[in-house]
C-alpha positions, 0 to 999 in steps of 0.5 A: 783506369788506375790498373791500365795506367800502372801497367803502362808505366811498368811496361814502359820501364821494361818490366814483365807485366800481366794485367788482370781484369775482373770483368770482361771489359777494361777501364773500370768506371771509364768503360763503355756500354751499349744503349740501344744502337749506340755505344758510349761511356757508362758514366759521364766524363769530361776533359779540362784544358788543365788535365795535364796527365790525361792529355799527355796520355792522349798525346802518346796514343795519337789522340790529342788531336781528337779532343773536341772542346766546347763551351757549355753551360751550367744550370741551377734549380732556383725558384722552381726553374733552371737558371744559368749560372755559367758566367759571372754576369749570369750569376749577378743577373740571377734575381733569386740569389741575394747579392750577399750570396753572390759576393760570398760565392766569389770570395770562396772561389778566391779563397780556394785559389789562395789556399795552399796548406791542406791539413787544416781543411781536413779537420773542418767540414765543407759546410763550415768552411763554406759558411765562413767564406760565403755566408749561410745564404750562399751555402743554402742556395748554392753550395749545399745542393752542389755538394749533395749532387756529388756526395749524396747524403754524405754532403754534410759530413764531408771535409773542406778538403773535398770542396777545395780540391774541386774548386782548384780543379775547375778554377785553378791555374790552367783550368780557364777563367771562372765561367768559361765552361770549356769542357772536352771529350774525345771523338768516340768516347772512352771506348776509343781511348781504352782501345788505343791504350790496350793496343799500346799495352799489347805492343809493349808485351803486356799479358792481359787476362779478362774475367778473372775476379780476385778471390785470394792472394797469399805470400808463399816462398817469396812469391805471391799466389793469386787465386780466382774461382774456377780459374788457374792460379797466377804466380807473381814476384810483385803485385800492384792491387788497384782495387778498393780497400775493403776488397783488398782486406778480404783478399789479402790474408797475408796482411797484418790484422791492423792493415786489414782493419784499416782497409776494411773501415774505408767507407765508400760512395757509390753511384746509380746512374740511369742513361736515357736516349731521347728524341728531345733535349731537356734543359739546354745545359750540360749540367743541371744541378737540383736543389729539391732534396726529395729528388730521386737523382741529384742532377741532369747531365745532358751529354749531347750539350757537350758531344755533337748530337750527330754522334748519336744520330741526332738523338740526345744522351742524358745521365741521371746520377744518384750518389749514395753510400755503398751499403744503401739498400737502393743498390738492390733495386731492379733496373725497371724500378729505378728507371720508372722512379727516375723518369716519373720525377723527370716528367714532373720536372721538365715541361714537355717531357714524357715517357714517349720521348724515351728511345732506350734506357740503361742502368749502371751501378758502381758501389765503390766509386769514391772514398767518403771524404770524411774529417781527418781522412789524411791520417787514415790513408792506406799506404802504398807499400804493405808489410808483405814484401812486393805487395802494393796497394794503389787506389783512389782512397790515397789521392789527397788534395785532388778529386777523383777523376781520370786525370788525378787517377793517371797522375796518382798511378804514374807517381806511385809506380815511380816510387815502386822502382826501389823497395827501400823507403826513404830514398825520396830524401837522399838527394835534397837538391835534386828534390827541388826539381821534381815538380816543375810548373809549366812555365819552366819549359821556356827557361829549359828551352833557353838552356837547351839552346846553350847546349845545342850550340856547344854540341854543334861547335864541338861536333858532338851532336848524335847521328842517325844511327845513335841510340841516345840516353838522356839522363835528366831529360826534363820536359822533352825539349832535347828529345824534340830536337833529336828524335828525327835525327837519331835511331832511338831516344830514351829520356830519364828523369826524377821529375814525374811532372817533367816526364808527363810534359815530355810525353805530351810534347812528343806524343806517339813517337815509336823511337822515343821513350820516357822513363822515371828514374829510381830515387837511388839512380846515381848508384845504378840505372836499373830502369835501362838495365841490359841496354847499351847506348851509343850516345849518352847525354847528362846535362846540368845534372852532376852539380846536384849530386851531394858528394864525390861518392855519388858522382863516382857511382854515376860514372860506374852506372853510365859505364855499364850502359855505354856501348863500346863506341859510345860518346858520353857528354857530361854538360854544364859542369861548374868549375869557377865560382862566378854564380852572380855574373852568370845569374845576371846574364841568365836574368837578362836573357830571360827578360828579353825572352819575356819571362823574368819572374820565371827566371828569378824563380829558377835562379832561387832554386839554384841558390837553394840547391847550392845551400843544400850542398854547402850543408854537406862537407863533401858537396862540390858545388864547384867541381875540381876537374882533376877529381871528375876526370879521375872518377871517370877514368876509374869507371873505365872512360877516357876523358876530354875537357872542352870549354862551354863557348856560349857562357860569356862568364866562362865558368862551365865546361863539357866533359866528353868520355869514351869507354876505354875498354869493353864493358865487363872486362875490368 
C-alpha cells in the first residue's frame, strides 16, 4: 500500500508517475488470494473509527459508505480455556486474573494515554515499562502473551515505544472507549479497495508495470537507470523506493557504504499465516490470544466473527499467524508441513474441531513485514532523502510513534511525499508561524466552520462569490469547508494547504468529486506554486493566510506566484487581512461565538496559536502582524494586479479588510 499511496499523491500533484510492482498483484501485504472458491485478503486487516487517513482514502474512492463496523470480542487463553476480556466488566469478572494484575492493566492503559514524549520509551524495553506500570503478574498473565502474539521471539527485546504506540492506536482519541470492540471492514475486502485505487491511478495517468522485480538501480548522467532480469530497463528523473532496507541496500549501488550498511542492518519480523476455510466456528472471538509458549502459532483470528459469514457462503474463515524473524529456518518449510503442524495443535486446543471440518487451506508468507522494534531504533531510522540526488526511500521502518498498519502506512506516504516536493532540506522551518497550523486536531473543524461563515457573508455582500464557470484555486484550503460549499457551484476547485492533516480531513469530507482536488503545498510555497504550474484559474481565494508570512519579501513573492497562475479575467480575493491592532477585542468576540457554539476550549486553543504566531512574527524585524495597506497594494500592483480594498462587514471590531485583485495585463507580458 505504501507504493500505491505514494503514486496517488504524486499523480494528484500533476507529476508523471510510473508505478513498478515486483509481483503480479498490487497491494503488498494488503493483497488478496484465493482460498477454495473464495477470494479474500492474504493477511487479516481491520479498520478503526480513528483511522483518519484510511477512511479519507476510502471516501475519495467512494467506498466510505461500504465500511461495515461490528462489535467483536477478544479472548485470552487462561487456565486452559479461552475467556473473554473484551470489556472492563469481563476483565474484572475473570477469576484467573488477580485483582492486582487487573488494576495494573488499567494503570498501564491510562499511562499510555497520558504519555506524549517518546524518546525515553525508545530506550526502555516494553517488558520493563509494562512491569513498572502493571506489575509482574499482569505482565506474565496478559502483556507477555500479547507481545509474543505480535512479535514472536522478539517480544522480550522490543522497546516500550511499540506497546505505547499499539495502546494509543487502540484506545486513543477517536478509537473508541476501552473494550468497545468496534472493528470495521469494507465489503469485498482489500481486493475491492485496491481495485478502486488502481482505477483511480489509471484515471490520473499513472503507468502501472507488474511482474518487474528490481535488481539494480544506478545513477548515470543525472538520471536513474533501473534494471530487472529479462526486462527492458526503466529510466527516471526521480525514484521513490518503497521496499525494505536490506533489499534497497543490495539494489542501490550508488549509495554510500554507510547508507548501505545502515539499510542492510535493519532486522525484520516476518509472518507465516495459515488460512483455513471451515464448516464450523472455533471460539466465538475475533481474536483469541494464546499463552502457551509451545504453540506453533501465536493466535487465532476468526475473520467470520467480524465479516458477515454470508460473505463466505456460511463458511468460516480463520487465520493462524506465526510472527518470527525473517531469517528463521521455518520460512523454508513446505506448505503441507506447516499446515499439518498448525491444524494438529488446533485439534488439541479446540474441542470438537478435527481435520474433517477443513474445506480449504492456504499458506502465505512474508519475510519482511515489520522492522524489529529494538531499543534506540529512532537513532537508526533510514532517512527519506538519500545522498543520491532524486533517490528517496520510503518504508515502514521510518514510522515512529505508530504501529505498522494500513492507516499508518497511508499517513507516512502522504506526509513523506509532501516533503519531497522541494529537494532543499530545511524548508520545514522557513515560516515558523505557518508551522503552528500544520497539525490541526479534528475539533478545529468547528472553528473553521465559524470562520468560513464570516468569509461567505462578506463574499455575498460584495458579490464576490465564484460562478458556475469558474476554475477556483483556494490557497490555504484547510479541512475542506470552503470546498464543500463551492464544489456544486463552480466548474473546478483545487485546494492547497501545508497541513497534511487538514488535507486528509478535506478529502474525507468531500469524497470522490470529479471537479475537486486537494494538493499539498511546498514548504517554500510563497516563492512559487509549482504544484499547479501551467494551470490558470479564474478565481483565486487566499483567506487568513497572508498574516502568517514572515516578511514583506514573502508577500511580494506570493503576489508574483498568484499572478503566474491567474487567468486574464481572474478575481483574486485576499481575505482576513489585519490592519488595526484590536486583537483583544476580536478575541473576545470569537470566544463569545465559540462559547455559543459549544466549543469554548477549542476557540481558546486557536486564539493561543494566533498569539504565538504573532509572537513569532514579532521576533522578526520585518514581520507585519498588522498590515500597511499601501505596502500590500504596491506589492500587488508590482506583480501586475489592479487592486480594490473592501471592508470586512461581519467583524464588529472593524480591524480586517478584503483585498480584491485583478490582472492588469496578460500573463508573461511584463
